[in-house]
BADOKOL-687081 format. One record per residue (C-alpha): residue number from 1; x, y, z. Coordinates in steps of 0.02 Angstrom, whole numbers, always signed. Example, Ala and Ser with C-alpha at 12.3 -4.5 7.8 and 13.67 -1.06 7.14 Angstrom:
{num:1	xx:+615	yy:-225	zz:+390};
{num:2	xx:+684	yy:-53	zz:+357};
//
This chain:
{num:1	xx:+0	yy:+0	zz:+0};
{num:2	xx:+70	yy:+169	zz:-49};
{num:3	xx:+32	yy:+318	zz:+63};
{num:4	xx:+60	yy:+491	zz:-9};
{num:5	xx:+89	yy:+638	zz:+107};
{num:6	xx:+36	yy:+815	zz:+66};
{num:7	xx:-12	yy:+976	zz:+155};
{num:8	xx:-190	yy:+964	zz:+216};
{num:9	xx:-329	yy:+1070	zz:+144};
{num:10	xx:-477	yy:+1142	zz:+235};
{num:11	xx:-580	yy:+1000	zz:+162};
{num:12	xx:-471	yy:+873	zz:+255};
{num:13	xx:-511	yy:+941	zz:+428};
{num:14	xx:-657	yy:+822	zz:+462};
{num:15	xx:-551	yy:+671	zz:+416};
{num:16	xx:-409	yy:+730	zz:+528};
{num:17	xx:-527	yy:+757	zz:+674};
{num:18	xx:-594	yy:+581	zz:+647};
{num:19	xx:-415	yy:+513	zz:+657};
{num:20	xx:-383	yy:+612	zz:+816};
{num:21	xx:-542	yy:+543	zz:+893};
{num:22	xx:-502	yy:+364	zz:+840};
{num:23	xx:-384	yy:+341	zz:+984};
{num:24	xx:-391	yy:+287	zz:+1167};
{num:25	xx:-364	yy:+466	zz:+1227};
{num:26	xx:-442	yy:+560	zz:+1081};
{num:27	xx:-613	yy:+480	zz:+1095};
{num:28	xx:-635	yy:+568	zz:+1261};
{num:29	xx:-566	yy:+737	zz:+1215};
{num:30	xx:-612	yy:+775	zz:+1034};
{num:31	xx:-779	yy:+857	zz:+994};
{num:32	xx:-906	yy:+838	zz:+855};
{num:33	xx:-925	yy:+1023	zz:+811};
{num:34	xx:-801	yy:+1054	zz:+670};
{num:35	xx:-807	yy:+1245	zz:+683};
{num:36	xx:-664	yy:+1261	zz:+810};
{num:37	xx:-557	yy:+1140	zz:+711};
{num:38	xx:-584	yy:+1236	zz:+549};
{num:39	xx:-542	yy:+1399	zz:+639};
{num:40	xx:-383	yy:+1319	zz:+707};
{num:41	xx:-337	yy:+1256	zz:+533};
{num:42	xx:-360	yy:+1432	zz:+463};
{num:43	xx:-250	yy:+1503	zz:+602};
{num:44	xx:-116	yy:+1374	zz:+564};
{num:45	xx:-120	yy:+1423	zz:+381};
{num:46	xx:-92	yy:+1606	zz:+430};
{num:47	xx:+58	yy:+1563	zz:+540};
{num:48	xx:+165	yy:+1498	zz:+397};
{num:49	xx:+282	yy:+1389	zz:+501};
{num:50	xx:+140	yy:+1276	zz:+559};
{num:51	xx:+85	yy:+1140	zz:+439};
{num:52	xx:-45	yy:+1003	zz:+448};
{num:53	xx:+3	yy:+854	zz:+339};
{num:54	xx:-109	yy:+711	zz:+285};
{num:55	xx:-66	yy:+540	zz:+219};
{num:56	xx:-184	yy:+474	zz:+87};
{num:57	xx:-219	yy:+312	zz:-1};
{num:58	xx:-311	yy:+364	zz:-157};
{num:59	xx:-428	yy:+501	zz:-98};
{num:60	xx:-444	yy:+434	zz:+80};
{num:61	xx:-352	yy:+517	zz:+224};
{num:62	xx:-272	yy:+377	zz:+326};
{num:63	xx:-139	yy:+469	zz:+428};
{num:64	xx:-94	yy:+643	zz:+489};
{num:65	xx:+28	yy:+747	zz:+587};
{num:66	xx:+58	yy:+929	zz:+626};
{num:67	xx:+234	yy:+1001	zz:+610};
{num:68	xx:+288	yy:+1171	zz:+675};
{num:69	xx:+457	yy:+1246	zz:+637};
{num:70	xx:+533	yy:+1341	zz:+783};
{num:71	xx:+684	yy:+1455	zz:+779};
{num:72	xx:+776	yy:+1473	zz:+943};
{num:73	xx:+937	yy:+1523	zz:+1026};
{num:74	xx:+976	yy:+1365	zz:+1127};
{num:75	xx:+1084	yy:+1226	zz:+1056};
{num:76	xx:+1187	yy:+1352	zz:+958};
{num:77	xx:+1032	yy:+1432	zz:+883};
{num:78	xx:+959	yy:+1266	zz:+824};
{num:79	xx:+800	yy:+1269	zz:+723};
{num:80	xx:+686	yy:+1128	zz:+778};
{num:81	xx:+531	yy:+1041	zz:+715};
{num:82	xx:+392	yy:+1004	zz:+839};
{num:83	xx:+274	yy:+865	zz:+785};
{num:84	xx:+101	yy:+840	zz:+860};
{num:85	xx:-58	yy:+744	zz:+823};
{num:86	xx:+29	yy:+595	zz:+744};
{num:87	xx:-106	yy:+471	zz:+695};
{num:88	xx:-132	yy:+322	zz:+580};
{num:89	xx:-307	yy:+253	zz:+549};
{num:90	xx:-341	yy:+115	zz:+676};
{num:91	xx:-376	yy:-20	zz:+547};
{num:92	xx:-208	yy:+16	zz:+462};
{num:93	xx:-95	yy:+20	zz:+614};
{num:94	xx:+46	yy:-107	zz:+612};
{num:95	xx:+75	yy:-89	zz:+425};
{num:96	xx:+227	yy:+26	zz:+439};
{num:97	xx:+130	yy:+181	zz:+386};
{num:98	xx:+193	yy:+268	zz:+544};
{num:99	xx:+373	yy:+242	zz:+487};
{num:100	xx:+335	yy:+324	zz:+319};
{num:101	xx:+244	yy:+465	zz:+410};
{num:102	xx:+394	yy:+500	zz:+522};
{num:103	xx:+512	yy:+492	zz:+372};
{num:104	xx:+403	yy:+622	zz:+285};
{num:105	xx:+408	yy:+734	zz:+440};
{num:106	xx:+598	yy:+716	zz:+452};
{num:107	xx:+619	yy:+763	zz:+268};
{num:108	xx:+510	yy:+918	zz:+291};
{num:109	xx:+608	yy:+964	zz:+448};
{num:110	xx:+776	yy:+949	zz:+359};
{num:111	xx:+711	yy:+1050	zz:+212};
{num:112	xx:+659	yy:+1187	zz:+333};
{num:113	xx:+836	yy:+1192	zz:+406};
{num:114	xx:+796	yy:+1101	zz:+567};
{num:115	xx:+930	yy:+1004	zz:+659};
{num:116	xx:+814	yy:+927	zz:+790};
{num:117	xx:+641	yy:+849	zz:+788};
{num:118	xx:+544	yy:+841	zz:+951};
{num:119	xx:+373	yy:+796	zz:+1017};
{num:120	xx:+280	yy:+751	zz:+1174};
{num:121	xx:+184	yy:+591	zz:+1198};
{num:122	xx:+63	yy:+542	zz:+1335};
{num:123	xx:+139	yy:+431	zz:+1469};
{num:124	xx:+1	yy:+301	zz:+1442};
{num:125	xx:+50	yy:+269	zz:+1259};
{num:126	xx:+171	yy:+124	zz:+1290};
{num:127	xx:+151	yy:+55	zz:+1113};
{num:128	xx:+190	yy:+227	zz:+1038};
{num:129	xx:+344	yy:+240	zz:+1150};
{num:130	xx:+411	yy:+76	zz:+1082};
{num:131	xx:+379	yy:+139	zz:+905};
{num:132	xx:+473	yy:+302	zz:+933};
{num:133	xx:+617	yy:+211	zz:+1021};
{num:134	xx:+631	yy:+95	zz:+871};
{num:135	xx:+645	yy:+246	zz:+754};
{num:136	xx:+791	yy:+318	zz:+851};
{num:137	xx:+705	yy:+447	zz:+961};
{num:138	xx:+764	yy:+458	zz:+1141};
{num:139	xx:+655	yy:+505	zz:+1290};
{num:140	xx:+781	yy:+636	zz:+1345};
{num:141	xx:+666	yy:+762	zz:+1430};
{num:142	xx:+517	yy:+768	zz:+1546};
{num:143	xx:+371	yy:+868	zz:+1476};
{num:144	xx:+254	yy:+974	zz:+1579};
{num:145	xx:+86	yy:+1046	zz:+1531};
{num:146	xx:-33	yy:+1164	zz:+1617};
{num:147	xx:-210	yy:+1200	zz:+1561};
{num:148	xx:-247	yy:+1385	zz:+1544};
//
């Protein structure tokens, strides 16, 4: 199966939200009203360094991730790529689509001049942790979040 990755369009938002909700954590935190998601997509488009990417098989969205390029001063002014919302359709997990997705994100990060790719992952996602370990990521930091 060949998965093609491309920048998402506004018309892909519903499919991405469905992927986010098709998850042990997402089913309890994603909503059914698409208006806030479309507004967020529009804001991401305006930011320029914030991209939603979808993976498709034919015309069907089967995977997604968000990548944000961040310039900074630490690590000798390293530019980094932050990835979020990494998802593969439940019925297609285990078919190495995630590996192709991460490779696509890494290629986009390198093309944007990034020297580091980072993300956070929920502590309860043991299977995802094994996946990221296998791809060469290291759990080098502790992440903190605070709802505002």
